[in-house]
N, C-alpha and C positions, 0 to 999 in steps of 0.2 A: 639639482632638480627637485622640485617640490612634489610631494606625493599628492595624488589626485584624491582630495577629500570630498569633493562635491559628488562623487559617485555614491556617497551614502544615500543621497536623496533619490537615486535611481533604483536602489534596491528596496523598494518600499511598497506602499499602497495596498497590496492585497496579500491574502493568505489562502493557501489552497490545500485540499486532500485528494489516492490513491487512492498514492501520491501514487503516494503511494502510494494513506494507505494508503496510499494509494497508495507507500513508498511512495505511500507512500503511497507506500503508496503506500508506488507508490509513491505523483501528484505532489507539487512543491509549494511551499509557503515562504513568503518573504516578510521579514519583520521590518516595520517602518523605523527609520533611523532616529526619529524623535522620541521613541519610547525605550530605546536601548541604553545601557549604562554609559556608553561612550559613543560619540558620533561616528567613529571609524570602525565600530564593531558591528558588522552587518552579517546576519546569518540567513542562510537559505535552508528551509525545512521541507522535507518530504513527509507528508502525513503518514504514509505507510512505510517509511524508510528511516532516514537518519537526519541529522542536522549538522551543519558545519559552518564555520566562519569563512565568509567569502574571501577576505583579504589575507587569510592565514597561509595561503599557498602562492601568493603573488611574488613578483620579482623585486619588490621594494618600491615599485612605481605604480602599483595598483593594477598590474597586468599579469596574465597567466600565460604559460606556454601552452601549445596545443595539447601536449600529453596531459597536463594538469586539467585543462578544460574538458577533455574527453572523460577523464576520471571523475570530475565533479558532476558531469551530466549523468554518467553511469551510476555514481553513488547516490544521486538524488532520485533517480527513477527506481533503483532497486529497493524493494521493501518487502513487507510481510505478505504482499500479494503472491510472492513466489511460493508460499506454502500452499496456495490454492490452485496453482497451475496444473499439477497432476490430476486433481479432481476435475478441473475444467476440461482437460484432454479426455478423461473418461466420459464426461457428459457429451462431448462432441463426437467421440470416436477417435481412434488413434490417428488414422490418416487425415481425417478432417481436422483434428486438433493441430497437427503439424502445419497443415496448409493455412489454417486460420491465424496461427501465431505469425507466420510469415506475412500474410496479407495485412493483418492489423498493424504489424510493425511498419510496413511500407506506407499504409494509409495514414497512420498517425504521424509518421515522419514527414509526409507531404504536407499535412495540415500544420505541422510545426514550422516548415519552411514558410508557409503563408503567414504565420504569426511573426516570424522574424522580419519578413518583408513589409508587414503592414505599417510599421512605424515610419519606414523610409518613404512610403507612398503618400504621406501627408505633406502638402506643399506649404511653403512660406511660414512654417512654425518650427521652433526649436523643440524637437522631440527627443533630445539626447538623454533626458532624465525620465522618459516615459517607460512604463511597463505596459503589457497588453491590456489590462483593465482600463488604463488611461486612454488607450486607442479606442476601446469600446465606448467609453464615455464621449469621446470626440465625435464618433459616428452616430451614436444612438441617444445621446443626451442623458437625461436623468434615468431613462429606462435602462440604458447600458450600465450606468452606475449602480442602480439598485439590483438589477438582475445579476451583475457580477458579484455583488455582496451575497445574494441569495445562493447562487450556485457555489460560491466559495464556502459558505457556511455549511451547505449540504455535504460537500466533500470533507470539510474539516471535522464536523461533528461525526460524520460517518467513520472517519479515521479513529477518532477517540473511542467510539463504540467498539470498533474492531479491536483496538488496543485492550479495552477492558475485558472483552471476551477472551482474548488470547492470554492476557496476564492472569486471569482467573484459571484458565486451563493450565498454564505453565506453573503457577504457584501450587495448584492442587497436586499435580504430578510430582513436582519437586518435593513438596512437603511429605507426600506419601512415600517417595523413595527414601528420604532421610529417616523418617519414622521407622520404616521397616528395616533399614540397615542398622540403626542404633539399637533397636530391640530384637535384632536377629529373627525377624519374622519373614517367613516365606509365604507368599500369597500367589494365587492365580486368578486372573479375571474370568468371570463367567461369560465368556464370549468365545466364538470360534477362533481358532488360530492354528498356526503351524507349530510343529514340535522342534526341538533342538535348540542350539545356542543362539541362532538367528531368528528369534520368534517374531512373527508378524501376526497381528490380530485384526479382527473384523468387528469393530464396535457397533456398526450400524445393524448388524445381525442380531443384536441383543434386544429383542422385542421391538425393533424398528426405531430405537432411539439410542443415542450415544450413552454408554454406561456411565453411571455416576460413581458409586462406591460398591458396585456389585462384584464381590470377590470372596474367595474361600481361603481361610487360613490353613496352611498345611502344617505348620509347626510353630508353636509359641508357648511361652510359659505363663502368659497372662491373657486369657481370652477376653476377660471383661475390659481390660485396658484397650485392647485392640478394637472391640466393638464400640467403646466410647469414642475412640479416635475416629472411627468410620462415621459415627453419628455427627460429630462436630467438625469434621473435615470433609465436606461434601462439595463437589465441583460446582453445582448450581445453586444449592440452598444456603451455603454458609460462606465459602471462600470469596465470592464476589463482594460480599459485605465487609469482609476483613480488609480488603484493599482500601476501603473508604478512609479508615483510620490513618493510613499512610499518605494517600494521594490527595485527599481533599484539602488538608492544610497546605500542601505544596502548591496547589492551584491558586491559593490566595496571596502568594508572594507577589510583590510589586514588580520584581524583575528576576526571573529564574534563569538568567543567562549562565549561571554556574553550571547548569546541567548540559549546556552545549559543549562543554569540555570533554564529554564522554562520546563525542560523535564517532570516534574511531570504532566503537563497538558495532555500529551498523555494518561497516565493511568487514570486520572480523566475523560477524554472524553469518553474512552471506558466504564468505569464503569457507567457513566451517560447514555450512549446509551443503555446499558443493562437495567438500571432502566427505561428509557423511553419506550422501547418496552414492558417491563413487564406491566407497567401501562396502556399503550395503549391497549394491548391485554386483560387485565382485563376489560376494559371499552367496547371494541368492541366485545368481544366474539370470538368464533371459527367458521370459515366459510369454510368448506371443503366438497368436493364431489369428489368421485373417478371415473374418466373416464379414463380407462387404455390407450386407443389409439385414442379416438375421443374427440373433444372439442366442447363445446357449447358456448352460449353467455357470460357465466360468469366464466367458469372454463377451465383450460388447461388440456391436457392429462397427465397421470402420467409419460409417457416416450415420449420425443420429440427428433426430429432429430437435434435440435439446442443445444444439450447438450455440444458440445465442447466449446461453449461460457462460460459455467461455469468452465470447466477444465482450460481454459486460465486464468480466474480470480483466480482460486485456486492455479495455479502454482506460481503466485506472492504472494498470501495470505499465503502460507506455505513456502515461500522462506526465508532461513537464511543461506544457504550453503556457502556464501562467507565470513562469519565471525564466523561461529560456532566453529572453532578451537580456536579462541581467547577467546570466551566466556567460553568454556569448560576447557581450560588450566589454567584458574584462579579458577577452582573448587578445593576446599581444598582436597577432597577425589576423586582422579582420577579414582578409581575403580568404582565409582558411575556414571560416565559420561553417559553410555548407559541408565541407569535407569532414570537419571535426564532429559536427552534429550527426552526420551519416555514420561515422565510425562508432560513435557512442551508442546510437540506436542499434547498430549491428551487434555490438558487444552485449547490450541488454537483451536483445532477442536471442542471441546465442546462449546466454545464461539461462533464460527462461526455457528455451528448447532443451538444453542439457538436463536441467533438473526435472522438468516435466516428463520428457521421454524416458529418462533413466528410471525414474520411480515407477512410471506406468509399465515399462517393459520388464522390469525386474520383480514386479509384484507377483508373488507365488500363486499362479493360477494354472492348474489346480495345486493344492486343495481349495484355495479361496477363490472367490469370484472377483473379477476386476471391479464389480459394483461396490466392493468393500472399500475402495480407495476413499479416504475421508477428505473433507473440505480443508482440513489441516493435516497434511500427510504425516506429521509427527504423531498424530493420534493412532496411526497404524502400528506404532511400536509401543510395547508395554512400558509402564512407568519405571520398571526395574532395568530397562535397557540403558547401559552406561553411556553410549554415544548420544542417544536421544536426551538423556538427563543433562549432559553437558550443553547440548544445543538449547534446551529449555532454559538453563541457567543464563546463558549468554543473552537469549532473546528477552527473558524476563527483566534482567537488569537494564538492558538497552531501552526497553519500552517504558520502564519506570522512570528513566531519565528524560526520555523524549516527551512523555505524556504531559508533564507540567508545561513544557514549551508550547505544545499544541493548545493547551488550555489558555495560556497567556496570549497566544496569537488570536484565539477566538474572542477573548475579552477585548483586545486592542481593536480588532476589526469591527465588532458589533457595538461596543459601548462608545467608542469614539464617533461612530456614525450617528448614533442617536443622542449622545450627551456631550459630544465634543471633548471628552476626557476618557482616557483608558482606565482610570481608577476613580470614578466619581464619588464612590463611598464604599465602605466595606459591605453594606447591605446590597448594593447593586452587584458587586463582584461575587459575593457569597450566593446570591440568588441565581446568577448565571451558572456558577460552578455546580451548585446543587442540582440544577436542571440537567446539565450535561452529564454529571456523574450518575444521576438517577436514570438517564437513558441507557448508560452503559450497564448499570446493574440490572435493569429490567431486561435488556437483551441477553446478558449472560445468564439470567435466570430462566427466561422463557424462549429465547430464540438464539442459541449459541452457535449460529451457522455463519462462519466468517465468509464463506464463499458467497452466500446469499447477500450478506450486507455489502460486500465489496462490489458485486455486480450491480446491485441497485444504485449505490452511490456513484459508482464509476460511470454507468450509463447515463445517469442524471446530469452530473457535472460535465461529463464528456460531451453531451449533446450541445452544451453552450460553448465550451472553451476549445473543443477539438473539432466539432463538425460545423456548427452553425456560424458562430462569430467569425472565424477565419475565412470561411467561404463567402459570407455576405460582405465582409469588409473588402475582400479582394475584388468581388464583382462590382461593388459600388465605386471602388477606386478606378477600375478600368472604365466604368461607365462615365465617370466624371472626366477622365482623360480622353474619352472618345475611342477607346481601344478594346471595348468589350465585344467579343465575337460569339457566335452561336455555339461553337464547340466548348469554349470556356464556360459559357452560361449553363449548358447542359451538364457538363462534368461537375460543376460545383453545386448545382441543384441536386444532382444525384448523390453527392456526398452528404448534403443536408438530409436527404431522405433516408440514407443509410443510418445516420445517427438517430433519426426519429424512429425508424424501424427497430434499431437496437434497443432503444428505451422501451418501446411498447412491448417487445418480445419478452423482456424480463418479467413482465406481469402476466404474461399468457402461458409461460412454460415453467 
């Protein structure tokens, strides 16, 4: 039997961000086959998550088992947005946060069903090699084509910005840990925190901003050296610029497919984060108090008006709509697509719920307030925390290998659209890469809030690919077939309005 090689053209056309970030998100991206090193090397990328070779887990005939399909969908959706889920629950309130995770999972899953069905509802045309952006182009013409490009670039560039902010954070804390360990320096952050071996800190309480290098040296033989290190190793003023020397040259590679070999790090990172929060919760215990609508010094209400901030994050956290057709068409048993997709969404939601609920519930209140939970929950652990240090190392290396892939995909999508060539010249490529890197450096310098960046980009790209396009295409298809009913019309208009309200709320709260 001959291997199905024409599937290469099916895993194409568009690239997307979360994914993750959105993973990712973390939101998935697909590299066109004509720009990859070999025609049968097709990769799926989650902007906030990981990247993997689609045919690397097949049965030799281009097909996957249901278990592999479920894992690939879970792996694509899981991304760095998981770091912001505890913060999102704090913004929404504990009970409200749990309800919203469940509801957003169900809603995005339903819209994902509509995406999967959309291609099959087109009559008299062979759509076997189509992805969802191709469906959008069929129904909406050039508007669908260019709007798909726009929202894809929003998600993709947003992912790269989140990556740069997180890499700066992780590099800063990693370098600080190594320097203090090598020079036998004991330091303490000038921020409120708990005492004991399981220290938890509240960076946001330090003058209303995340601490940069505010620390006090307790013992060292070289005060001048320590102060010089603190001056040149600053989270926002120096470290984001150091990354340029490493990552900008990698972005200019014609084909960075080598980095996709490290895709297993994405799965390892998520598994380790689950392990980390489990151990931390076991040591810290559970700290909950139910205040339904009023807050006190240590706890937040169960329901808060800031809940759209969580829905913005979750829109990207559950985003896979731009590549779900590719993932499912490689499923060996096509009749199991709905079941496998549902199981994958269930596992993703369960992972988000576990990490978010455990971190929120175990956060030591008192003495600290739940308001101290950071947009990146690893920031609530000091740089000298061993388990957090290992997590930062994993995530830093993973992101440094995925970042060039995302930059490559941005180049392919944008430059091919305008110039018909993914590498028209070194000047074009360098200009694009400098602009993208400059956006990351600027955000890491002036707005290092990954929760904010994720929710804005998630709500923006989600408006198109999660809420509007799947609903409109479904209604148009039913209308053309003479099967559109008032209940279907009302339900899908309501879904579109939910997506619009989700986007607007991000700028009001």
